[in-house]
Each structure stands twice: as C-alpha cells, then as structure tokens.
C-alpha positions in Angstrom: 13.6 30.2 -8.6 16.2 29.4 -5.9 18.6 27.6 -8.2 18.4 24.2 -6.6 19.2 21.1 -8.4 17.2 18.4 -6.2 14.0 18.6 -4.2 13.7 16.4 -0.8 9.8 16.5 -0.3 10.2 15.2 3.4 7.8 12.6 4.4 4.1 11.7 3.8 1.9 14.3 1.6 4.0 15.5 -1.3 6.8 12.8 -0.6 4.1 10.3 -1.9 2.8 12.7 -5.0 3.8 11.5 -8.4 2.7 14.8 -9.9 5.7 16.5 -7.9 8.2 13.9 -8.8 7.0 14.4 -12.7 7.1 18.1 -12.5 10.6 17.8 -10.8 11.8 15.6 -13.7 10.3 17.8 -16.3 12.2 20.7 -15.1 15.8 18.8 -14.7 15.6 18.5 -11.1 16.3 15.5 -8.9 13.3 14.3 -7.1 15.0 12.5 -3.8 12.8 9.7 -3.7 11.2 7.1 -5.8 10.7 7.1 -9.5 7.3 8.5 -11.0 6.3 5.1 -11.9 6.7 3.6 -8.6 4.8 6.3 -6.7 1.9 5.8 -9.2 2.0 2.3 -8.6 1.9 2.5 -4.9 -1.0 5.0 -5.3 -2.9 2.5 -7.0 -3.2 -0.4 -4.7 -5.2 -2.9 -7.0 -2.3 -2.0 -9.9 -0.1 -2.6 -7.1 -1.8 -6.2 -5.9 -1.5 -7.2 -9.4 2.1 -6.3 -10.1 3.1 -8.1 -6.7 1.0 -11.2 -7.4 2.6 -11.6 -10.9 6.2 -11.1 -9.0 5.3 -14.1 -6.8 5.2 -11.9 -3.7 2.4 -12.9 -1.3 -0.6 -10.9 -1.1 -3.8 -11.0 1.3 -6.7 -13.1 -0.9 -9.1 -10.6 -2.6 -10.0 -8.8 -5.7 -7.7 -8.0 -8.1 -9.9 -5.2 -10.1 -11.6 -2.2 -9.2 -15.2 -2.6 -8.8 -18.3 -0.5 -8.3 -21.1 -2.8 -9.2 -22.8 -4.3 -6.1 -23.6 -7.4 -7.7 -20.0 -8.1 -8.6 -18.9 -7.4 -5.2 -21.3 -9.7 -3.5 -20.2 -12.5 -5.8 -16.6 -11.8 -5.0 -17.3 -11.5 -1.2 -19.0 -14.9 -1.3 -16.0 -16.4 -2.8 -13.3 -14.7 -0.6 -15.6 -15.4 2.8 -16.7 -13.2 5.4 -15.2 -11.2 7.4 -13.6 -8.8 4.8 -12.6 -5.4 4.2 -13.8 -3.0 1.5 -10.9 -0.8 0.6 -10.5 2.5 -1.4 -8.5 1.8 -4.6 -6.5 5.0 -4.1 -5.3 6.9 -1.0 -4.8 5.3 2.5 -4.5 5.8 5.9 -7.6 3.8 6.7 -9.7 6.5 4.6 -12.6 4.5 2.5 -12.2 1.3 4.3 -14.9 -0.5 6.1 -14.9 -3.8 7.8 -17.9 -6.0 6.8 -18.7 -9.1 9.2 -21.5 -10.6 7.1 -23.1 -10.5 3.9 -26.1 -8.4 4.9 -24.0 -5.5 5.9 -21.9 -5.7 2.6 -24.4 -3.0 0.6 -24.2 -0.3 3.3 -20.6 -0.5 3.8 -19.9 -0.5 0.1 -21.8 2.9 -0.2 -20.0 4.3 2.8 -16.8 3.3 1.4 -17.3 4.7 -2.0 -18.5 8.1 -0.6 -15.7 8.5 1.6 -13.1 7.5 -0.9 -14.4 9.6 -3.7 -14.7 12.7 -1.3 -11.2 12.0 0.0 -9.2 11.0 -3.2 -11.7 12.1 -6.4 -11.8 8.4 -7.0 -14.8 6.2 -5.6 -13.6 2.8 -6.7 -13.0 0.2 -4.2 -11.6 -3.6 -4.0 -11.9 -6.4 -1.5 -9.6 -7.9 0.8 -10.0 -11.0 3.2 -10.1 -9.5 6.8 -7.2 -11.3 8.7 -7.7 -10.9 12.4 -6.1 -11.0 14.8 -3.1 -9.8 13.0 0.2 -7.8 13.1 1.3 -4.8 11.4 5.1 -5.8 10.3 6.7 -3.9 7.9 10.2 -4.3 6.2 12.6 -1.2 5.7 14.2 -1.2 1.9 17.0 0.6 0.3 17.1 0.3 -3.4 19.7 2.0 -6.1 19.3 2.6 -9.5 21.6 -0.2 -10.6 18.7 -3.0 -9.5 20.6 -3.5 -6.1 17.8 -3.8 -3.2 18.8 -4.7 0.5 16.6 -5.2 3.5 17.2 -3.4 6.7 15.1 -5.3 9.0 11.7 -5.1 10.3 9.3 -3.0 12.3 6.6 -3.8 14.6 3.8 -1.1 13.7 0.6 -2.9 15.4 0.0 -0.3 18.1 -2.3 2.1 16.1 -5.3 4.4 16.6 -7.3 5.0 13.8 -5.2 3.1 11.4 -2.4 5.5 12.1 0.8 3.7 13.7 1.5 5.3 17.2 4.5 3.3 18.3 6.9 1.4 15.8 9.7 -1.1 17.4 12.6 -2.6 15.8 13.4 -5.6 15.5 9.7 -7.0 15.9 9.6 -9.0 19.1 7.2 -11.5 17.6 9.2 -12.3 14.4 11.8 -15.0 14.5 14.8 -15.7 12.3 12.8 -17.4 9.7 10.2 -15.2 9.4 12.2 -12.4 9.2 14.3 -14.2 6.3 10.9 -14.7 4.5 9.5 -11.0 5.1 12.8 -9.4 3.9 13.0 -11.7 0.6 9.4 -10.8 -0.1 10.2 -7.0 0.5 12.9 -7.0 -1.7 11.1 -8.8 -4.4 8.4 -6.3 -4.1 10.6 -3.0 -4.3 12.2 -4.7 -7.5 9.2 -5.4 -9.3 7.8 -2.0 -8.5 10.7 -0.5 -9.9 11.8 1.1 -6.6 14.7 3.3 -6.1 15.6 5.3 -2.4 14.8 4.4 0.9 11.1 2.7 1.1 8.9 0.7 3.1 7.1 -2.6 2.3 4.0 -3.2 4.8 
C-alpha cells in the first residue's frame, strides 16, 4: 500500500518468519534477509541437523529424526548416553528444552518438553542431543551473497546467558585461539552454503 519495493523485518520475530518472506516474494517485494528455503530449514532443527551432517559440518551427537514414541526415545537415549537434552524440533530460545540427567527422569522430561513445545510452536515433536557440559556458546557471523560467496567475519563469545537468552556478547572470544577460529569459520561458511543462505547470518 505504501509503494515500497523492499521490506526489512528488523531482528528476531518476523525476521525469522518464512511465511513473511514468502508473502514478500509473492508480491514482488525484496525481503531483506535469508531466502524462504533457508528460513524454513533454520526453523526445523531436525532438518537442519540432517543438512549439516550431509554437508560434513560437525554436529552434536543425537537423533536425526523427530520422535514422540517414548520407547524409541529411550532406546536412542541409551545409545547416546546421559546426560542429554530433549529439544523441540521447532522454535528456540530454550522453549521446549529439558535436561535429563538419568534414564529414570526421561519420561517426565519428555512429557514436559512436548507439552511446552506444542503450546509455544504448535508442534510437539522433539529430538535428543547429547548434553555437553561445561560448554561455551560461541557463534560466527557470516555474510553470503546470491552468487555463492560466503565469508566469516569472526566469532562472538555468548556464554553469559540468563534463561538460555544471551546477556553479553564479546568479540573476539577470549577463549578461541587461531586454529579453533579457523575451524569454526570454515564450518560456519560450509553451513551457510549448505543451507542456501543469503545475507547476514549467525552460525551457532
């Protein structure tokens, strides 16, 4: 209605909404952000894990299929080993995520995670990842164009968090040396290419 030819969605919320990007494309507007396919992939953690594994990008050990059958999840959990995380396939920000220290806590945690994920995202499906602790949350900033060029701009230390939300980000990370930085940046660029990513993005 305003006669715009492009839409910049800001950050978070609509910036990560594939439906908005698709609506812009349908109306001939430029969505200043990732392609629809990359947004859909980022919103489905299981599909993202499958894509990254196929591209040779390191991923945390865990399941690669959405599951709701407690028997299947128990078998997978025994194979992965405790402690572990139950995580919602969709969404983020720690919603639908539960830490499980031992097998006897799995069923209750699964029920809680599925209920929370279903309520928050309309999708109760979950998967399991190995809980790695202690751990640092480090992410890499990437820029990608529509011609296949992807560059990494370095890493950020994001380990200081409250309720799984970052409070402080520091760049460069004080705990990353040159060798690790090179490996992180290479993996981040490989991940962005595998996802068909375009524009500015973050690989965690």
